[in-house]
C-alpha positions in Angstrom: 0.0 0.0 0.0 2.8 2.4 0.8 4.6 1.6 -2.5 1.5 2.6 -4.6 1.2 5.9 -2.8 4.9 6.6 -3.6 4.2 6.0 -7.3 1.2 8.4 -7.2 3.3 11.1 -5.5 6.0 10.8 -8.1 3.6 11.1 -11.0 2.0 14.1 -9.4 5.3 15.8 -8.9 6.3 15.2 -12.6 3.0 16.4 -13.9 3.1 19.5 -11.7 6.6 20.3 -12.9 5.6 20.0 -16.5 2.6 22.2 -16.1 4.6 24.8 -14.2 7.2 24.9 -17.0 4.5 25.3 -19.7 2.9 28.1 -17.7 6.3 29.9 -17.4 7.0 29.5 -21.1 3.6 31.0 -21.9 4.4 34.0 -19.9 7.7 34.7 -21.9 7.5 37.7 -24.4 7.3 37.0 -28.2 10.8 37.6 -30.0 10.8 40.3 -32.6 10.9 39.1 -36.2 12.8 41.0 -39.0 13.4 40.4 -42.7 16.9 39.1 -43.6 19.1 41.8 -45.2 19.2 41.9 -49.0 22.4 40.3 -50.6 23.5 43.2 -52.9 26.7 42.2 -54.9 29.7 44.5 -54.9 30.9 45.6 -58.3 34.3 46.9 -59.3 33.8 49.9 -61.7 35.8 52.4 -63.8 34.8 55.6 -65.5 34.3 56.0 -69.3 36.7 58.3 -71.0 35.6 60.2 -74.1 38.1 60.0 -77.0 39.1 62.9 -79.3 41.2 63.2 -82.4 42.6 60.4 -84.6 42.6 56.8 -83.3 46.0 55.3 -83.2 46.2 51.9 -84.9 48.7 49.6 -83.2 50.5 46.8 -84.8 53.8 45.0 -84.9 56.0 43.4 -87.6 59.5 42.6 -88.8 61.7 45.0 -90.7 62.7 44.0 -94.2 64.7 45.7 -96.9 62.7 47.7 -99.5 65.0 46.2 -102.2 67.3 43.2 -102.0 69.4 41.8 -104.9 72.2 39.3 -105.7 75.5 40.7 -106.9 76.8 38.7 -109.9 79.1 39.3 -112.9 77.6 39.4 -116.4 80.9 38.0 -117.9 83.2 35.3 -116.8 86.8 35.8 -115.7 89.3 36.1 -112.9 88.7 38.7 -110.2 91.8 41.1 -110.1 90.4 43.6 -107.6 87.6 44.0 -105.1 86.4 46.9 -102.9 87.6 46.4 -99.3 84.2 47.5 -98.0 82.5 44.7 -99.9 82.1 42.6 -96.8 79.1 41.5 -94.7 77.8 44.7 -93.0 79.8 47.0 -95.3 78.2 49.9 -97.1 78.5 50.7 -100.8 77.2 53.7 -102.8 75.3 53.8 -106.1 77.7 53.4 -109.0 80.6 52.4 -106.9 82.8 49.6 -108.3 82.5 46.5 -106.2 85.0 44.3 -108.0 86.9 44.0 -111.4 87.4 41.1 -113.7 90.6 40.7 -115.7 89.9 42.7 -118.9 92.8 41.7 -121.3 90.7 39.4 -123.4 87.9 41.9 -123.6 90.3 44.7 -124.6 91.6 42.5 -127.4 88.1 41.9 -128.7 87.5 45.6 -128.8 90.7 46.3 -130.7 90.0 43.4 -133.1 86.6 44.8 -133.8 88.0 48.3 -134.3 90.5 46.9 -136.9 87.8 45.1 -138.7 85.7 48.2 -138.9 88.6 50.2 -140.4 89.0 47.4 -143.0 85.3 47.5 -143.8 85.3 51.2 -144.2 88.2 51.0 -146.7 86.3 48.3 -148.6 83.2 50.4 -148.6 85.1 53.5 -149.8 86.5 51.5 -152.8 83.1 50.2 -153.7 81.6 53.6 -153.4 84.2 55.0 -155.8 83.6 52.1 -158.2 79.8 52.7 -158.1 80.3 56.4 -158.7 82.6 55.7 -161.7 80.1 53.2 -163.1 77.3 55.7 -162.9 79.4 58.4 -164.6 80.3 56.0 -167.4 76.7 55.1 -167.9 75.6 58.7 -168.0 78.3 59.5 -170.6 77.2 56.5 -172.7 73.6 57.7 -172.6 74.6 61.2 -173.8 76.6 59.8 -176.7 73.6 57.7 -177.8 71.3 60.6 -177.7 73.7 62.7 -179.7 73.9 59.9 -182.3 70.1 60.2 -182.7 69.1 57.1 -180.8 65.5 57.4 -179.4 66.0 54.7 -176.7 68.8 54.8 -174.2 67.6 52.2 -171.7 68.3 51.8 -168.0 71.5 50.6 -166.3 71.1 47.4 -164.3 71.8 47.3 -160.5 74.8 45.1 -161.1 76.3 47.5 -163.6 76.0 50.3 -161.1 77.6 48.1 -158.3 74.6 48.5 -156.1 74.6 44.9 -154.7 78.3 45.2 -153.9 77.7 48.6 -152.2 74.9 47.1 -150.0 77.0 44.1 -149.0 79.9 46.3 -148.0 77.6 48.6 -146.0 76.1 45.6 -144.3 79.5 44.2 -143.4 80.4 47.5 -141.9 77.2 47.6 -139.9 77.8 44.1 -138.6 81.3 44.9 -137.5 80.1 48.0 -135.7 77.6 45.9 -133.8 80.5 43.5 -132.9 82.4 46.5 -131.6 79.5 47.7 -129.5 79.1 44.2 -128.0 82.8 44.0 -127.3 82.8 47.4 -125.6 79.7 46.4 -123.6 81.4 43.2 -122.4 84.5 45.2 -121.5 82.4 47.6 -119.4 80.9 44.6 -117.6 84.3 43.6 -116.3 83.6 46.3 -113.6 80.7 45.3 -111.4 79.1 48.3 -109.8 76.5 48.8 -107.1 73.0 49.7 -108.6 72.0 51.7 -105.4 73.2 52.9 -102.0 73.1 49.8 -99.9 74.6 47.5 -97.3 76.2 44.1 -97.9 74.1 41.4 -96.5 76.5 38.6 -97.4 79.5 38.0 -99.7 81.6 35.1 -101.0 84.4 36.6 -103.1 88.1 36.8 -103.0 90.7 38.4 -105.3 92.0 35.9 -107.8 88.8 33.9 -107.8 87.3 32.7 -111.0 83.7 33.7 -111.4 81.2 32.6 -114.1 78.6 34.9 -115.7 75.5 34.9 -113.5 77.2 33.4 -110.5 76.0 35.2 -107.3 78.9 36.4 -105.1 77.1 38.6 -102.7 73.8 40.2 -101.7 72.9 43.8 -101.2 69.9 45.6 -99.7 68.9 49.2 -100.3 69.8 51.8 -97.7 67.3 54.5 -98.7 64.3 52.8 -97.1 63.0 49.7 -95.3 59.6 48.2 -95.0 57.6 46.7 -92.1 54.9 44.2 -92.8 52.1 44.8 -90.3 49.4 42.1 -90.2 46.0 43.6 -89.1 42.6 42.2 -88.8 40.1 43.6 -91.3 38.3 45.5 -88.5 41.6 47.2 -87.5 42.7 47.8 -91.1 39.4 49.6 -91.6 40.6 52.3 -89.2 43.3 53.4 -91.6 41.9 56.3 -93.7 41.9 55.7 -97.5 43.9 52.5 -97.2 42.7 51.1 -100.5 43.4 54.3 -102.3 47.0 54.3 -101.5 49.5 53.6 -104.3 53.1 52.5 -103.7 55.5 55.4 -104.0 52.7 58.1 -104.2 53.9 61.0 -102.1 50.6 62.9 -102.4 48.6 60.4 -100.3 50.3 59.3 -97.2 49.1 58.1 -93.8 51.6 58.9 -91.1 53.1 56.1 -89.0 55.8 55.6 -86.4 58.0 52.6 -85.9 59.4 51.9 -82.4 62.1 49.4 -81.6 63.8 48.4 -78.4 67.6 48.6 -78.2 69.3 47.9 -74.9 67.5 49.6 -72.1 65.8 52.2 -74.4 63.2 52.5 -77.1 63.8 54.4 -80.3 61.4 55.7 -83.0 61.6 56.4 -86.7 59.0 58.3 -88.8 57.3 56.4 -91.7 54.1 56.2 -93.6 51.7 53.6 -94.9 52.8 52.8 -98.4 50.3 50.2 -99.5 48.3 47.1 -98.4 48.4 43.6 -99.8 45.2 42.7 -101.7 44.9 39.2 -100.4 44.5 37.8 -96.9 47.2 35.8 -95.3 46.2 32.1 -95.7 47.3 31.2 -92.2 46.3 34.1 -90.1 43.5 35.6 -92.3 44.9 39.0 -91.7 45.7 41.9 -94.1 49.3 42.8 -94.5 49.8 46.6 -94.4 53.2 47.8 -95.6 54.7 50.7 -93.6 57.7 52.3 -95.3 60.5 54.0 -93.3 62.8 56.4 -95.2 66.4 56.9 -94.1 66.2 54.0 -91.6 69.9 53.8 -90.9 70.0 57.2 -89.4 70.0 57.1 -85.5 66.5 56.7 -84.1 64.9 59.2 -81.7 64.8 58.0 -78.1 61.3 57.7 -76.7 61.9 55.7 -73.5 64.8 54.5 -71.4 68.3 55.7 -71.6 70.8 55.8 -74.5 73.4 53.1 -74.4 77.1 53.8 -74.5 77.1 53.2 -78.2 74.5 55.9 -78.9 71.2 55.7 -80.8 71.0 52.7 -83.2 69.8 52.4 -86.8 66.6 50.6 -87.6 68.1 47.1 -88.0 66.8 44.7 -90.7 64.9 41.7 -89.4 64.2 43.6 -86.1 60.8 43.0 -84.6 59.2 46.4 -84.0 56.0 48.0 -82.8 54.1 50.3 -85.3 51.7 53.1 -84.6 49.6 54.3 -87.5 47.4 57.5 -87.5 43.9 56.2 -88.0 40.5 57.7 -88.6 39.0 60.4 -86.3 35.4 59.6 -85.5 33.1 62.3 -84.2 32.4 60.4 -81.0 34.1 57.4 -79.4 35.0 56.2 -75.9 37.9 54.4 -74.1 37.0 51.8 -71.6 39.0 49.2 -69.7 39.2 45.9 -71.6 37.6 44.0 -68.6 34.5 46.1 -69.1 33.8 44.3 -72.4 31.4 41.4 -72.0 30.6 38.6 -74.4 28.6 39.8 -77.4 30.3 43.3 -77.3 28.2 44.4 -74.3 29.0 46.8 -71.5 27.4 46.8 -68.0 26.8 50.4 -67.1 26.0 51.5 -63.5 23.6 54.4 -63.3 23.5 57.0 -60.5 20.9 55.0 -58.6 23.4 52.0 -58.6 21.3 50.0 -61.0 22.7 48.2 -64.0 22.0 48.8 -67.6 23.2 46.5 -70.4 24.4 48.4 -73.5 25.6 47.0 -76.8 28.6 48.8 -78.3 30.7 48.6 -81.5 34.4 47.7 -80.7 36.8 49.6 -82.9 40.0 48.4 -81.3 41.5 46.5 -78.4 44.9 47.7 -77.2 46.7 46.3 -74.2 44.3 47.0 -71.2 42.0 49.4 -73.1 39.2 49.1 -75.7 38.0 51.8 -78.0 34.2 51.6 -78.6 31.3 53.5 -80.1 27.9 53.4 -78.4 25.4 55.2 -76.1 27.9 56.0 -73.4 28.8 59.3 -71.6 31.9 60.8 -70.3 32.6 59.7 -66.7 29.9 57.0 -66.7 30.7 54.0 -64.6 31.1 50.6 -66.2 31.5 47.3 -64.4 35.0 45.8 -64.7 34.8 43.0 -62.1 33.2 41.6 -58.9 30.1 40.2 -60.5 29.8 37.4 -63.0 26.2 37.8 -64.1 23.8 40.8 -64.1 20.2 41.5 -65.2 18.8 44.7 -66.5 18.0 47.0 -63.5 19.9 44.9 -60.9 21.1 46.8 -57.9 24.9 46.7 -57.1 27.2 48.2 -54.5 30.0 50.4 -55.6 32.5 52.7 -53.8 30.8 55.8 -52.6 33.3 58.3 -54.1 32.7 56.7 -57.5 29.0 57.0 -57.2 29.1 60.7 -56.6 
């Protein structure tokens, strides 16, 4: 009996404790409820810069000679003298003798042809006298016939007047004069001269060496100008004003350009111009080759960066890889934006003053280093997103730095 009472007491205590706890919980105040804060992404931005003036078209290429030829003799013989400066890297001037071939045989041929001409002239003189005598005799004969009352005198034949002999002698003289001219021409070719001012690219000639006609013994390239082949996309080439109206060597229509090359710790520049463009695309790169011509390339360049080396300013070296800046078109309105601001599909994400995003489509004129030049409905100083967000929607709210938003 006492054990049953103990169970009842325990149950009562537990039930009372639970009821008391429920009552106390019901008396506690309700906690305040609040909406979770909005998750507004942070966007990195940069201002739009309005462009002015001509757009610079940037490219790069390798320097090549404007003219390059093989040096070869036109007659065979032994080399008896060569210009000391005719060595790799040496300079020669237009008309300067590069080497001479032994000319004894050629002089003999000239003298022989001159002797033959003198003989032919003597033969021609004799035949001319004979022809003149024959004509005089025929005229005398004709007068005598007329005086004798003859009504028909007749005509003298060409053979009687020595006309065939006269033509043959004249032809022989003409032939020997041609032989003399050929002999003199061959003699003049024993001296090989430079066709233009240039530098020796390579040579393989020694005094005493036997050379054959047409055998190349060296290579020259012109010193008056060099060319730089600049491959450009068709979109970039379209920024060069009047490109397809340019004609090689036409000084009246020129588009200014500048060639910059690194040398040592410095960069040096030379003035040039766009000479022409190739009319076919490169098969591998599908680009247009624009030819920039640089006059007087072997004069020292103008330093544009760094310091001059101990050797001074260099010339524009052939086969040097260089950067090229071409004066392009000047649109009425264009803008410069950081390259990261360009999104796929040539779109730009603009942040308005209320920090909401607008998506604008632009036309990209050029991409240069970390900058892009575009045309579109932009404004000077307008903020464009350059990073921080991967995806936006029209009208989306973003966070930006306060000083940029003002």
